N, C-alpha and C positions, 0 to 999 in steps of 0.2 A: 503546380501546386503553387499557392500565393506565396511570397516571402511572408516570413511571421512580423507582424506589427505589436509591438508591446511598449506602454508608458512606463518610463523610471525602470529602476535598478529590481532586482529580486529581491523578495522581502524573506530571508531566510530564518525559517522555523528556530529560534533560539533552547527549545526544548528538547523533550525526547524525540526520538525517530525509531522506525521499526528498520528491520536489518534490510530493507530496499532503500533505504534513504529518505522514504516521507515521514513527515510529519505527524505525530499524533496526540489527540488530547484525549481525556475522559469528560465524557456528556453523560449525565443520567445513569452512572455506571459503566458504562460501555465504551471501549477507544472506539474512536472516528479518525477519520483523516482531516488534518488540520488545515489544508488546503480546501477541502470541500467544505469545511466548517465556516472559514472565512469570505468563500464566496459565496455562500447562502446568506450567510450574514450582510454581506456588501452589496451583492448584486441580485440576489433572490435564487430561487429553489433552480437545482439543476434538474432539466427537463428529465421526463420519464425514459427510461433505458439508454440512458447518456451519461457518459463518464466526463472528467474532467482531463484535458489535454493541457500538458505543460507547454507552453510554445517557447517558451524559454529554454525547455529541456533540463531544467532544473528542478528535481524531485524536490529538494528541500525547499522551494520558493512556494509560498503561500500569497505572493501578490497576484489578487484577482484579475489586473489587467493582462494577466500573464497566462491566464487560464480560460479555454475555450470547450465549451460542453460541445462531445461528439460522440458517434457510435464507438460501441467496443472494437467492432471492425477498423472502424477509422483509425482509432486510436492506435492499436495496433499496427496497422499499415504504415502511420507518420513514425511510431518507436523503431520500426526495422528497417528506417531510412535513415539512418545516423550518418552523419558528416565524416565520421572516421571511419580509416580501414585500418587494417591488420598491420600493413606499413607504418602507417601514422604514429600509430600507438609507440614501435619501435623507436622512431625519430621521436616522439615526446619524452621517453625515458632518458633518450642520448641527450637530449636538451638541457635535462633539469639539472645536469651536473653544473651548468653555467648560466641557466637563466632562471628567471621568477616563474613563477605558476601564472602569473598576471600575463608576463612577456608571452609564454608559450602561449595562453588561451586567446591572446588577439592575433597569432601567427596562424590558428586554424579557426579563429571564428567559434570558439566555444566558451562557455562560461569558464570563470576561474576552479569554481567548484569542481567542475567536471574533469580539470587536467588534475587537482587534490584526488578526486576520487581513482582514476586509472593509476597515479602514482603510490596510493595507498592499497593498489590492489583489491579495492572494493568495485571496481569497474575494469573490463577488459583483460581480465586475468590471465 
């Protein structure tokens, strides 16, 4: 698999998020995914039967440059290939006593928000 390439930093959705960490917005009386809304606003319609994969692995990110339309099967496959293993999670929890989230994120090549979600119990419980 190609290494993800994206421009700039994650654009973290500053408003409400759902229980899975995705930003959402009300449009025409319905809640829709904020990342999909911004992608379509700035890049065009998501192709039929496609969904957006967060190349940055940050569910709260709405930067269209970090999103790629893929099939549901591909999105699931990519999501199942997380970088972190259970032993990494144990190390991260120990490191948090003496290191910042940013320092830990650099050691494991994941986003700072991923570390925050792990340590808050919202991921890798």
